[in-house]
N, C-alpha and C positions, 0 to 999 in steps of 0.2 A: 354501425355507425359509420360514415364515410370520412378517411382521417383529412384527407386535403383541404376539406371543406372547414372540418372542427378547427384545425390549425389556422386556418385563414381568420375565422369569424373570432376568434380569442386575440390576433395579433391585431385586429381593427379595433376592438374594443379597448386595448392597451393604448393605443395611440391619441385616440378623443379622448380620454380619462380627463377630470380636472384635476388641478395640482393636490387639490384638498382631498382626492379621492385616489393620491398615488398609492398609500398603505391597501386601501381596497381593492385597488384596480393590480396590484402587485400581489394579492391574495387570489386574486381572482385567476390571475395569470399562472399562477403554481396550482391550482387546480385544475386548471381547463389542461396546464401541460399535463400533470399527472392521470389525467384522464384519459387524454390523448395515448400518453404510453400506455396504458392499460388497456385500450383499445386495441393499438399494435399489437401488444404482447396477446391476445385473445384472437386476433385474427393470424397471429402468426401461430399460435397453439392450434386454432383449426386447422391452419394447412398442415400442420406437421400430423395432426390427427389422420385428415385424411389420407396424406402419401401412407402413413403406417398402415392405414386399413387397405389401401392399394397394393401395397407389399405382403398384406396377410393373405387376400384375393389372389395374388400371385404365387404363394406360396401355395397356398391350397390345391391351385391349379397345378403348380407343378406335382404335387402329391397326386393327384387325380389324374393326371396324364403320365404314361408310361412309354418311353420307347425302349420295349423290351430287348433287342438286339443293336442298339445304340448306333445303328444306318438309317433310320428313319423306315424300315422296310416293313415295320410291325409294330405299329401304335396302339396301345389302349388306354382308354381314357374313361374315366367313371362318371356315369350321368347319374345313377341311383345307388347310395352308398348302400352295403348290408345293414342287416340288425347287428349288434354288438352279439360275437360270440358265436357267429356265425360259422357253419362248417366250411372245409374248404377241401375239394376234392384231390386224390392223389392218382396217379398212373392205375389203371385196371378198375376205377368205379366205377359204377354206372350213374350217369349224370342224366337230368331230364332238363331240357332246355328250349328254349324258343327265341329264334333270330329270324330277322331279316338283312338278308343282303341286296345291296345294290353297286350299280356303276356308279361312276365318278360323275357322271351326269343327271343320277338321281333314278335309272331306270332299277325297276326293282326286279332282281334277278333268280333269286332266292326266299323261300319263306315256309317257316315250319313252326308248328305251334307245339310246344309239349313233346318234343324229338327225344327218344331214349338213345343213348349209345355209350361206349365204354373211353374212358380217357386214354389216351395212346395209341388209338387201333385206328385212326385215320378215317375214321366214318365219318365226319364231316371234313371240310376243308382244312388245311392242316394251319393253317393261321390260328383259326379257330382252336382246334386240338391244343395249342401250343401255349394259348391264353387261357384255357379252361383250369388248368392248376394254380392260377395266379387269382382266380376269384371265390368269391363267399357267395352260399345260397343266399339269394335275396338280393343279391346284385346286380345292377342293370350297366354295360359299358357299350362303348363306343369302339368297334376295332376296326382299326385301318390297314389292309393288307396289299402288300406287293405283291406282283404276278407272280412272283418265284415262290411263295407259298399260296398261290390260289389256284387257278388254272393254268397259270404259266402258258408256252408257248403254242400250247395245243387249241386252248380255250374250254367250252362244253357244247356238245352239239345232241340232240335227241337223236335218237335211230328211226325212229316212227313216228313222222316223216322226218327225213333228215333236214333238222334246223338250226342255226347257231343260235345258244341262248347265251352264252359268253363269248366274245371275242377272243382272241388270242392275245398275251401280253397286256390284259387288261386289270388295272388295279382295282381292287374292293373296298367296300365300308359295307361293314355288318353293325347292328344292332342287336346284342346277346343278353338275353337275360339267363340265369343260372338259375332255376326252377328249383331243383332238389339235388340231394348226393347219397346214394346209396352202395354200402360199401356190402359184396357178396361173398357170402362162406358158402360152403356144401350145403347147408339145409337152403339155399335160395334155388340150389340147383339139380333139388330131389326131383326130377320133374324130365320123363321123357319128350315132351311138346317145348320146353326149355332148351335144352340141351339141343335138339334139334333145330329150334328158332334161330339158337344164337350160332350152333354151326352154320346153318344156311346165309344167314347174315354175313358172317365174316368171308365165307367164301363167294357169295355177290359181290363183295366188297374188293376182294383179291383178283376176281375175274374183272371190274373195271380198272383195275390198276393195270392190269395184264395188257388190257388193249389199248392202254394210254404209255405202253412199253415204261413202265415203271415196274419193272422187276422186283428191286428190293423191296417195295411196299407189300408188293403182291404175293412174296415169299413170307413177309412177316405174317400177313393175314390168313393166310393159308393154313400157316402153323397155329396162328389162334384159333381156327376152325377146329383144328384136329383135337384142341385143349377141350374143347366140348364133344368130341364125336368118339371118346373116351382112350383112353391109354394105353390101347392094347397093339397097337402097331402092325396091325395087319396079321396078327396071328391068332385064328379063330381057337385055338386050342386055350388060349390063356384065358384066366378070369377075369372080370371085366374091369375092376379095378376101380368103380367107385361105391364105395362102403353104403351098406344099408340101400343100395338102388335096385330095385326089385323089376324088373322089365322083362315082358313076353318075350318069346321068340321073333314074334314078327318086328316086335320093335327094337330088338337086337340084329335082325336081319337088316331093317332100314338104315341104321344107325351102320353099320357095316358097309351098305353100299352107299350112304352120303362119304365115307372115310376114304371109301378105295377112289371115289371120284377127287377127290379133294389132293391124295396121292399123285395122283396120275398128273392133275394140273399144277402143284407144286413141282414133281419132277421136271415138267416142261420149263417152267419159270428159272428152275436151277440150273437147267440146259442151256438158257439164252444169256447167263452171265459167266458159263464156262465153270460151273460150281460143277464137274461129271461125280466126281466120287459121292456128292449127298443127292445126287439126282439118282444114282445107282441104286442106294439105300431105299429111297421114296418109291423108285419102281419094283423093287425086290418088297416091299410089304403087300404091293398088290399082287405080284405074282406069287407070293405065299399062300393066298387065298385064291385065288385066279390064275393059274400055270398057263391059260393061252387068251388070257386078257389081250386083244389086239393092240391095242393103246399101250398097254406097258410094254410087251413086247417090242413096238417100233420104237416108243421111247429108248428101251436100254437098248437099241441098236444103235440109235443117235449118239447113246451116252458112248458106247463103244467106238464109234467111228470118231469121238471128239477124242478119247484116249488114242487113236493109232489102228486099233483092231478092227483092219477093213473086214477080213476075212471073217469075224464072229459077227459083226454088223452084218454082212450078207447072209447069213445062217438065219440072223434073226427074223429080217424084212423078207428072206424066202418062206418061212414060217407067216409071216403076216400076210404073206399075199397066197399063200395057201389057203389062211382063213378068210381072208377077203378079197377075192381072184377081181373084184370090179372095181377097188382101189386104185385107182390111176396115180396116185400120189407115191404110192407105196412103189410101184412099178417104174414109177419115174426115179427115184430115189435109188433103187436098185439097178438100174441102166447105169446111172450116174456112180454107184460105187464098183460095178464091173468095170466100168472106163476107169476109174482112178486104182482099182486092183492091177490089171493089168500096167498102168503108167508106172506104177510103183515095184510091178516085177522086172520090167525093164531096165528102170532107174537100178534095181537091184542088181541086176546082171550086168551095167555098163559100171557099176562100182566095184564088183567081184572081177570084173576083168581089167578095170585100173589096178587093182590089189595086185593081181598076178601079176600084170605088164611090170609093175614095179618090183615083183618080187624077182622075175627073170633078169629085171636089168641089175639089180643088187647082187644076183648070183654071178652074171656075166664079169662084174668088178671086181666080186670076189674072186675070181677063176683067175682074171688076168694078175690081179696081186699076187696069189700065187705062183704062177708063171714067171714071173718079173725076176726073181732073185735066183731061178735057174740059169737065164742068160746072162747074168751079172757074174754067175758063175765062172763058166763057159769061155767069158771073156777073159777072166783073169789067169783062167789054165793057159789061155794062148798067148798071152803078154807073158806069163811065165817060162813057158816053153821058149818062146821067142829071145828073151832075155837069156836063157841059159845055153842056148846055141849060138849067140852073140860071144857069150863069155868064153865059151868053150875055142871057137876058132880066134879070138884075141889071145887068149894063154898060149895056143898052137905059134901065133906068128912069133910071138916073144920068145920061145923055147927053141924056135928056128933060127933067128937072129942070135941068141946065147952060144947056140953051138958051131955057128959058122960065122 
């Protein structure tokens, strides 16, 4: 009912009523007024209900949208809620996900169906890896990712042919579905194929980060690869370490070769961040099994150079040059180290000469100080002699005058 129209009609009826109908008109006025007030209250109640419903929708939207870092750089918005009591993944769990990544203009740049990865191992873009532990199985979410947690200032390019897939500094929007979560224990890893597959996958992802100059991520994934390639740490005489897992000699040899490659790559990444002690341990794992491994010897030489042992580095690179006489990179590094060694030797000689020069100056100063008291003593003796002579002369004159 229209409130203004109802009030106007009631008012007109009252003014046109006969005197004999005053009481009836009065009752009519009261009834109409009560109806008008009731209608107004109903409209107000309806308005309040709409406001409350809108507020509830806003509250639901707030619950479904989460600014994870509080700076708008990583935002998760639930598109489809998970069923009740659905599982949530933890770090290290194997998850199955389906996702589509787009640029802000809607261009699809990534798409995977039922892709499997381990949470926390950077096997997907970092923003998605951070969001996965916040999701439940069956949930679908939209994830807005700032370039910092995407492909950064480098972007993403294909190698063959070289083509820019994701431009530098691009913000990304993903639709992500968590399909399944699986906790893996030893029983799930009792297979040579599984161990080697996971080890190879971690290694390839580590190589990807190494090429992007993201060395800390590369180091993390090289270590994760070693988790699957057994825990003997390069000691061929140690037991395998995976209980109840029977492997053939060829399987053991394959895992060993993969493991030594990973240790070599790990050492190089550690050298890049100046972690020379850790890099030395990594190459030693390789050299215990393969004492003449050229890459391990070369990287050990790089480690010794980083630790200012130039002569030790030269000896190792000379050995590498013998093993690989056509390796120009090694020859170039050797020439550079020889120049550095000569410069260090020259600087060392200059330092010793300065030290000797300072020692001689200090010795001369000491001698001067030791001679100085002798000069002073001779002066005192001369003054004493002169004073004595003068006193004797004065005494002689006095005696002469007294007698005569």
